[in-house]
Phi, psi and omega in degrees: 000316180297322179298321179296318180294317178297315179299316179298317179297316178296320180296316178297317177298319178296315178301317179297321181290328181277315188250356182292157182282132177269099187293337178291338190241022180277158179293333182287359172298331176253146179290149178290140174260101190287333183258017180278172179241131180297143176244122178236141349286159175230153180260134178209125177054041177081359178250160176246127185241133182256001180209173177299146183234159176242069184247113180058041178206163179281331183230164179293143183219170177218162176272150177260003176228156182303319174244120185306125180229020178108346178268120185209170173205155173289142183280137170258177184305320182282351181276336184297147183301146180260153175296147177252121179237142351285158175228153183263125176223124187055245182247017182236158174252128182252138180248005176204173179301150183226156174263350183305131176084354180265124184296336183257002178074020178273144179284140181217169177213164178272150176262001174225168182289338182235091179297323182303324181272312189269331179055040180245123186210173172207159175285145177278152180286000000 
């Protein structure tokens, strides 16, 4: 029984170290700039983001610079990335949201002109 408790405790500690929040590195380490404008795409932690993200925060946010340098804001409805039309998907050019390629039949669009190359998309409202 003691061995099971020790194993469980070690497993929980490992999970916390892998998935736990690193408070030194959260975006809220810097104050929010409420009157700023989102910049897309932006680089953060080695990734490139084309829309607001929910990374180490309670709500979706965006960077106010091309490469995140501490200036950020929580996204409002008008900050989220817009569909780019026309966009290239497979061998066709789309001028509106499409259901093509979606397993659930939901309409989606590309966030860049060439989905085949960038593979960046979102569901349409």
